C-alpha positions as CSV (number, residue, x, y, z in Angstrom):
1,X,0.0,0.0,0.0
2,X,2.8,2.4,0.9
3,X,4.7,1.6,-2.3
4,X,1.6,2.2,-4.3
5,X,1.1,5.6,-2.7
6,X,4.7,6.5,-3.2
7,X,4.4,5.5,-6.9
8,X,1.3,7.6,-7.4
9,X,3.0,10.6,-5.8
10,X,6.1,10.1,-8.1
11,X,3.9,9.8,-11.2
12,X,1.9,12.9,-10.2
13,X,5.2,14.9,-9.7
14,X,6.6,13.7,-13.0
15,X,3.4,14.7,-14.7
16,X,3.4,18.2,-13.2
17,X,7.1,18.7,-14.1
18,X,6.5,17.6,-17.7
19,X,3.5,20.0,-17.9
20,X,5.7,22.8,-16.7
21,X,8.5,22.0,-19.1
22,X,6.0,21.8,-22.0
23,X,4.4,25.1,-21.1
24,X,7.8,27.0,-21.0
25,X,9.4,25.4,-24.0
26,X,6.4,24.8,-26.2
27,X,3.3,26.6,-25.1
28,X,4.9,29.9,-24.4
29,X,7.2,30.0,-27.5
30,X,5.1,28.6,-30.3
31,X,1.8,29.5,-32.0
32,X,-1.3,27.3,-31.7
33,X,-1.5,24.8,-34.6
34,X,2.1,25.3,-35.7
35,X,4.3,22.4,-36.6
36,X,6.7,23.2,-33.8
37,X,3.9,23.1,-31.2
38,X,2.6,19.8,-32.5
39,X,6.1,18.3,-32.4
40,X,6.7,19.5,-28.9
41,X,3.4,18.2,-27.7
42,X,4.1,14.7,-29.1
43,X,7.6,14.7,-27.5
44,X,6.0,15.7,-24.1
45,X,4.0,12.4,-24.2
46,X,6.6,10.1,-25.9
47,X,9.7,10.9,-23.8
48,X,8.2,10.1,-20.4
49,X,6.9,6.9,-21.8
50,X,10.3,6.0,-22.9
51,X,11.7,6.7,-19.5
52,X,9.1,4.5,-17.8
53,X,10.0,1.8,-20.3
54,X,13.7,2.1,-19.6
55,X,13.2,1.8,-15.8
56,X,10.8,-1.1,-15.9
57,X,11.9,-3.2,-18.9
58,X,14.6,-5.1,-17.1
59,X,12.4,-5.8,-14.1
60,X,9.6,-7.3,-16.1
61,X,11.9,-9.5,-18.1
62,X,11.8,-7.7,-21.5
63,X,14.2,-9.0,-24.2
64,X,17.7,-7.5,-23.7
65,X,17.6,-5.9,-27.2
66,X,14.5,-4.0,-26.2
67,X,16.1,-2.9,-22.9
68,X,19.0,-1.5,-25.0
69,X,16.6,0.3,-27.3
70,X,14.7,2.0,-24.5
71,X,17.7,2.7,-22.2
72,X,19.5,5.4,-24.1
73,X,16.6,7.8,-24.9
74,X,14.6,6.9,-21.7
75,X,17.4,7.4,-19.2
76,X,19.0,10.4,-21.0
77,X,15.6,12.1,-21.0
78,X,15.5,11.8,-17.2
79,X,18.8,13.7,-16.9
80,X,17.7,16.3,-19.5
81,X,14.4,16.7,-17.6
82,X,16.3,17.4,-14.4
83,X,18.6,20.1,-15.8
84,X,16.1,21.6,-18.1
85,X,13.8,22.1,-15.2
86,X,16.6,23.6,-13.0
87,X,17.5,26.0,-15.8
88,X,13.9,27.1,-16.3
89,X,13.6,27.8,-12.6
90,X,16.6,30.1,-12.8
91,X,14.9,31.6,-15.8
92,X,11.8,32.4,-13.7
93,X,14.0,34.9,-11.8
94,X,15.4,36.4,-15.1
95,X,12.1,36.6,-16.9
96,X,10.5,39.5,-15.0
97,X,13.8,41.4,-15.0
98,X,13.9,41.2,-18.8
99,X,10.3,42.2,-19.2
100,X,10.9,45.3,-17.0
101,X,14.1,46.3,-18.9
102,X,12.4,46.0,-22.3
103,X,9.3,47.9,-21.1
104,X,11.4,50.8,-19.9
105,X,13.4,50.8,-23.1
106,X,10.2,50.9,-25.2
107,X,8.8,53.7,-23.0
108,X,11.9,55.8,-23.5
109,X,11.8,55.3,-27.3
110,X,8.1,56.3,-27.4
111,X,8.8,59.4,-25.4
112,X,11.7,60.5,-27.6
113,X,9.7,60.0,-30.8
114,X,6.7,62.1,-29.7
115,X,8.7,65.1,-28.4
116,X,8.8,68.6,-30.1
117,X,12.1,69.8,-31.6
118,X,13.7,72.4,-29.4
119,X,13.6,76.1,-30.6
120,X,10.1,75.8,-32.2
121,X,7.5,78.2,-30.7
122,X,4.4,76.5,-29.5
123,X,0.9,77.9,-29.1
124,X,-0.9,77.6,-25.8
125,X,-4.7,77.9,-25.7
126,X,-5.8,81.4,-24.8
127,X,-2.3,82.8,-24.8
128,X,-1.1,84.8,-27.9
129,X,2.4,84.2,-29.1
130,X,4.7,87.0,-28.3
131,X,6.4,88.7,-31.3
132,X,9.2,91.2,-31.0
133,X,8.2,94.8,-31.6
134,X,10.5,95.4,-34.4
135,X,9.0,92.6,-36.5
136,X,5.2,93.3,-35.8
137,X,3.4,94.0,-39.2
138,X,1.4,97.1,-39.8
139,X,-2.4,97.1,-39.8
140,X,-2.7,97.8,-43.5
141,X,-0.4,95.0,-44.4
142,X,-2.6,92.6,-42.4
143,X,-5.7,93.9,-44.3
144,X,-4.1,93.4,-47.7
145,X,-2.8,90.0,-46.9
146,X,-6.2,89.0,-45.5
147,X,-8.1,90.2,-48.6
148,X,-5.7,88.4,-50.8
149,X,-6.2,85.3,-48.8
150,X,-9.9,85.4,-49.2
151,X,-10.1,86.3,-52.9
152,X,-7.4,84.0,-54.1
153,X,-9.4,80.8,-53.7
154,X,-12.5,82.3,-55.5
155,X,-10.3,83.4,-58.5
156,X,-8.7,80.0,-58.6
157,X,-12.1,78.2,-58.7
158,X,-13.4,80.5,-61.5
159,X,-10.2,80.1,-63.5
160,X,-10.5,76.3,-63.2
161,X,-14.1,76.3,-64.4
162,X,-13.5,78.4,-67.4
163,X,-10.5,76.3,-68.5
164,X,-12.5,73.1,-68.2
165,X,-15.4,74.6,-70.3
166,X,-13.2,76.1,-73.0
167,X,-12.8,74.6,-76.5
168,X,-9.2,73.7,-75.9
169,X,-9.8,71.9,-72.6
170,X,-7.9,68.7,-72.4
171,X,-9.4,65.5,-70.8
172,X,-8.2,64.7,-67.4
173,X,-5.6,61.9,-67.1
174,X,-5.9,59.3,-64.4
175,X,-2.9,59.1,-62.0
176,X,-0.5,56.3,-62.6
177,X,-1.1,53.2,-60.6
178,X,1.3,52.6,-57.7
179,X,2.5,49.2,-56.4
180,X,1.8,48.8,-52.7
181,X,4.8,48.0,-50.5
182,X,5.0,44.4,-49.3
183,X,3.6,43.9,-45.8
184,X,6.2,43.3,-43.1
185,X,5.8,40.3,-40.8
186,X,4.6,41.5,-37.4
187,X,7.2,41.6,-34.7
188,X,6.7,39.2,-31.7
189,X,5.3,40.6,-28.6
190,X,7.5,41.5,-25.7
191,X,6.4,38.6,-23.7
192,X,6.8,36.1,-26.6
193,X,10.3,37.5,-27.2
194,X,11.3,37.1,-23.6
195,X,9.8,33.5,-23.5
196,X,11.9,32.5,-26.5
197,X,15.1,34.1,-25.1
198,X,14.7,32.5,-21.7
199,X,13.6,29.1,-23.2
200,X,16.5,29.1,-25.6
201,X,19.1,29.9,-22.9
202,X,17.6,27.2,-20.6
203,X,17.7,24.6,-23.3
204,X,21.3,25.4,-24.2
205,X,22.4,25.3,-20.5
206,X,20.5,22.1,-19.6
207,X,21.5,20.1,-22.7
208,X,25.1,21.2,-22.5
209,X,25.2,20.1,-18.9
210,X,23.9,16.6,-19.8
211,X,26.2,16.4,-22.8
212,X,29.3,17.1,-20.7
213,X,28.1,14.7,-18.0
214,X,27.6,11.9,-20.5
215,X,31.0,12.5,-22.0
216,X,32.6,12.1,-18.6
217,X,30.9,8.7,-18.1
218,X,31.8,7.3,-21.6
219,X,35.3,8.6,-21.3
220,X,35.9,6.3,-18.3
221,X,36.9,6.9,-14.6
222,X,39.9,8.8,-13.5
223,X,42.4,7.6,-10.9
224,X,42.6,9.0,-7.4
225,X,45.2,8.2,-4.8
226,X,44.9,8.5,-1.1
227,X,47.1,7.4,1.8
228,X,45.4,5.8,4.9
229,X,47.5,5.3,8.0
230,X,46.5,2.2,10.1
231,X,47.8,1.9,13.6
232,X,48.1,-1.9,13.6
233,X,49.6,-2.2,10.1
234,X,53.1,-3.7,10.4
235,X,56.1,-2.0,8.7
236,X,56.3,-4.9,6.2
237,X,52.9,-3.9,4.8
238,X,53.7,-0.2,4.6
239,X,52.8,1.1,1.1
240,X,50.4,-1.7,0.3
241,X,48.2,-0.5,-2.5
242,X,44.5,-1.5,-3.0
243,X,42.7,-0.5,-6.2
244,X,39.1,0.2,-5.0
245,X,36.4,0.1,-7.7
246,X,32.7,0.1,-7.1
247,X,29.4,0.6,-9.0
248,X,30.7,-0.4,-12.4
249,X,27.0,-1.0,-13.5
250,X,27.5,-3.1,-16.6
251,X,24.1,-3.0,-18.3
252,X,22.1,-2.1,-21.4
253,X,24.1,1.1,-21.8
254,X,27.6,0.5,-20.3
255,X,28.8,-2.8,-21.8
256,X,32.0,-4.7,-22.6
257,X,33.9,-1.6,-23.8
258,X,33.2,0.1,-20.5
259,X,34.5,-3.0,-18.6
260,X,37.6,-3.0,-20.7
261,X,38.4,0.7,-20.0
262,X,38.1,0.0,-16.2
263,X,40.3,-3.0,-16.3
264,X,43.0,-1.2,-18.3
265,X,42.8,1.8,-15.9
266,X,43.2,-0.5,-12.9
267,X,46.1,-2.5,-14.4
268,X,47.9,0.7,-15.3
269,X,48.2,1.5,-11.5
270,X,50.0,-1.8,-10.8
271,X,48.0,-2.5,-7.5
272,X,48.9,-5.1,-4.9
273,X,45.2,-6.0,-4.6
274,X,41.9,-5.2,-6.4
275,X,38.7,-4.7,-4.4
276,X,35.5,-4.7,-6.4
277,X,33.0,-3.3,-3.9
278,X,29.6,-4.3,-5.3
279,X,27.0,-3.2,-7.9
280,X,29.0,-4.8,-10.8
281,X,26.0,-5.4,-13.0
282,X,22.4,-4.4,-13.9
283,X,21.1,-7.6,-15.6
284,X,21.4,-11.3,-15.8
285,X,24.5,-13.4,-16.5
286,X,22.7,-14.6,-19.7
287,X,22.5,-11.0,-21.0
288,X,25.7,-9.5,-19.6
289,X,28.1,-12.4,-18.9
290,X,30.2,-11.6,-22.0
291,X,30.3,-7.9,-21.1
292,X,31.9,-8.8,-17.8
293,X,34.6,-11.1,-19.3
294,X,37.3,-8.4,-19.5
295,X,37.5,-8.7,-15.6
296,X,39.5,-11.9,-16.2
297,X,42.4,-9.6,-17.3
298,X,42.7,-7.9,-13.9
299,X,46.2,-8.2,-12.6
300,X,47.3,-7.7,-8.9
301,X,50.0,-9.4,-6.8
302,X,47.5,-10.5,-4.2
303,X,44.5,-11.1,-6.4
304,X,41.1,-9.5,-7.0
305,X,38.2,-9.7,-4.6
306,X,34.5,-9.1,-4.9
307,X,31.5,-8.4,-2.6
308,X,27.9,-8.1,-3.7
309,X,26.0,-4.8,-3.9
310,X,22.2,-4.3,-3.9
311,X,22.0,-4.5,-7.7
312,X,23.4,-8.0,-7.7
313,X,20.3,-9.1,-5.8
314,X,18.1,-7.6,-8.6
315,X,20.1,-9.5,-11.2
316,X,20.6,-13.0,-9.8
317,X,23.3,-12.8,-7.1
318,X,24.2,-16.5,-7.0
319,X,24.7,-16.7,-10.7
320,X,26.9,-13.6,-10.7
321,X,29.0,-14.9,-7.7
322,X,29.7,-18.1,-9.7
323,X,30.5,-16.1,-12.8
324,X,33.0,-13.7,-11.2
325,X,34.7,-16.8,-9.6
326,X,35.1,-18.2,-13.1
327,X,36.6,-14.9,-14.2
328,X,39.3,-15.2,-11.5
329,X,37.9,-13.0,-8.8
330,X,37.5,-14.2,-5.2
331,X,34.0,-13.6,-3.8
332,X,34.0,-12.8,-0.1
333,X,30.6,-13.9,1.1
334,X,30.7,-13.0,4.8
335,X,34.3,-14.3,4.8
336,X,37.8,-13.3,5.5
337,X,41.3,-13.9,4.2
338,X,44.7,-13.1,5.5
339,X,46.8,-10.9,3.3
340,X,50.3,-9.5,3.8
341,X,50.1,-7.8,7.2
342,X,46.4,-7.5,7.6
343,X,43.0,-9.3,7.4
344,X,40.8,-8.6,4.4
345,X,37.1,-9.3,5.1
346,X,33.9,-9.0,3.0
347,X,30.2,-9.0,3.8
348,X,27.2,-9.4,1.6
349,X,25.0,-6.4,0.9
350,X,22.1,-5.7,3.2
351,X,19.8,-6.2,0.2
352,X,20.5,-9.9,0.4
353,X,18.5,-10.1,3.6
354,X,15.4,-10.6,1.5
355,X,16.9,-13.8,0.3
356,X,18.5,-14.9,3.6
357,X,21.9,-13.8,2.3
358,X,22.5,-10.6,4.3
359,X,25.6,-9.4,6.0
360,X,27.0,-11.6,8.8
361,X,29.7,-9.6,10.7
362,X,30.2,-12.3,13.3
363,X,31.0,-14.9,10.6
364,X,33.3,-12.5,8.8
365,X,35.1,-10.9,11.7
366,X,34.1,-12.6,14.9
367,X,37.0,-15.0,15.5
368,X,39.9,-13.0,14.2
369,X,43.0,-11.8,16.0
370,X,42.2,-8.2,16.9
371,X,45.9,-7.4,17.1
372,X,46.0,-7.5,13.3
373,X,44.7,-4.6,11.1
374,X,41.4,-5.4,9.4
375,X,40.1,-4.0,6.1
376,X,36.5,-4.6,5.4
377,X,34.8,-4.6,2.0
378,X,31.1,-3.7,2.4
379,X,29.0,-2.1,-0.4
380,X,26.9,0.3,1.6
381,X,28.4,2.8,4.0
382,X,25.5,2.5,6.4
383,X,27.0,-0.6,8.0
384,X,29.9,1.4,9.4
385,X,28.6,1.1,12.9
386,X,28.8,-2.7,12.7
387,X,32.3,-2.3,11.4
388,X,33.2,-0.1,14.4
389,X,31.7,-2.6,16.8
390,X,33.8,-5.4,15.3
391,X,37.1,-3.5,15.5
392,X,37.5,-2.8,11.8
393,X,40.3,-0.4,11.0
394,X,39.2,0.6,7.4
395,X,36.0,0.0,5.6
396,X,35.9,0.2,1.8
397,X,32.4,1.1,0.3
398,X,30.6,2.5,-2.7
399,X,26.9,2.7,-3.4
400,X,26.4,6.4,-3.2
401,X,27.9,7.4,-6.6
402,X,28.8,10.6,-4.8
403,X,25.3,11.7,-5.7
404,X,25.9,11.2,-9.4
405,X,23.7,14.1,-10.5
406,X,23.9,17.3,-8.7
407,X,22.0,18.2,-6.5
408,X,21.5,14.5,-5.8
409,X,24.4,14.6,-3.4
410,X,22.2,16.4,-0.9
411,X,19.7,13.5,-1.0
412,X,22.5,11.0,-0.7
413,X,23.6,12.7,2.5
414,X,20.3,12.0,4.0
415,X,20.6,8.2,3.6
416,X,24.4,7.7,4.0
417,X,26.8,8.6,6.8
418,X,29.5,9.5,4.1
419,X,28.7,10.3,0.5
420,X,32.3,10.3,-0.9
421,X,35.8,10.3,0.4
422,X,37.5,9.4,3.7
423,X,36.0,10.0,7.2
424,X,36.7,8.6,10.6
425,X,34.1,7.0,13.0
426,X,35.8,6.3,16.3
427,X,38.8,4.0,15.6
428,X,37.5,3.0,12.2
429,X,38.0,4.9,9.0
430,X,35.4,4.8,6.2
431,X,36.3,5.3,2.5
432,X,33.5,5.7,0.0
433,X,34.2,5.6,-3.7
434,X,32.1,7.6,-6.2
435,X,32.1,4.5,-8.4
436,X,33.3,3.8,-11.9
437,X,30.0,3.7,-13.8
438,X,26.5,5.2,-13.6
439,X,23.1,3.9,-12.8
440,X,20.1,5.0,-14.9
441,X,21.2,8.0,-17.0
442,X,24.8,7.5,-18.2
443,X,25.5,11.0,-16.9
444,X,27.5,12.4,-14.0
445,X,27.4,16.1,-12.9
446,X,29.4,17.2,-9.9
447,X,30.4,13.6,-9.0
448,X,33.0,12.4,-11.6
449,X,33.6,8.6,-11.8
450,X,36.8,7.3,-10.3
451,X,39.0,4.4,-9.3
452,X,40.9,5.0,-6.1
453,X,44.3,3.6,-5.2
454,X,44.3,3.4,-1.4
455,X,47.8,3.2,-0.1
456,X,48.1,1.8,3.4
457,X,50.6,3.4,5.7
458,X,52.2,1.9,8.8
459,X,52.8,4.2,11.7
460,X,55.8,2.1,12.5
461,X,57.5,3.0,9.2
């Protein structure tokens, strides 16, 4: 019941946002019945349907080719919708300012066009115009000019009548026909002009943001390096390097080439150990097994390890655990191994609790020697308090994507103790990776993808 209500609220919100975007980009900038308005209206219905199809096709078992067809336009539109809406909201502040500026400019032009040239005498009702004494005409001159003014029209009329009745009168010729000047297209109203300017600027800003964010994901993750001192780490393990990668999200959009870029980037760092911290895939082994095969080329002196994320439990976790084992990775299912100078443990993701495969910290860490340093692989940062309770020195996590799409980082902060980077909780340090891929829209804004080389430092060195 709760999920149904949440779903209805989300659908209503999406409908309202699409209505607003249509109004500002289409309704306010096009004329009724025009081709542009018809095209924009069709897009306002088709694009959200594609988005719904992209989000649900995998869950309902649609053919993988159909998932791929829907994924690109459907998920990209969600990112476009976000940033177009944000740009339009900024435009709501600019819109009245532009209208006021244009109104003042038009008023100033109108006032200048209707003004009287300076130096020209004007008549005021009831007040005679003052004339200098030296130029005032005499009375007899006024009388003569007045009589001439009266008789001249009568003589002109009589002369015209006699000419027309005379024998040599010529017929009147009709004036030559003139070609009318072509009518100019009416200029757009001030409000229409401002709507088009604001809408065009918002479209440019929103689409450019999405384009840059998409380029960042398709280009592949960058490499970050941090040093983490551990009090219990022996001198022999000083400088031990762990390549941490999370949230690769192989799926309908990010496929085999994406996996190959990540593997090549990791191998170029020459790590001592590779930690794949969950959310490897978004789909079944049948659909994505070949796309994950480049993981077999990972190279590290102490091997590559894997723990499940929540998305593995949407995609067939048991089958994926078997598949990554075939590719040479070691799954840590609530288990622990001894590495050079420290213990490496891994727990299942909390999403596995629905299948009876949730995290078991007692099994992974309960009987270990607490005099040794412990590094824990756990997909979600929220289990940090269990890690503190079990004496973990460093927890490696992902899940948050760093927010992926700004301002999503603020929402991620509400659900996670740490969104990205390194923070301390008591005697335990928590490192959260932003991830190497993207879920949903293949777009990142304000949270670039990364692979982090964590170098362990001994305080005895």
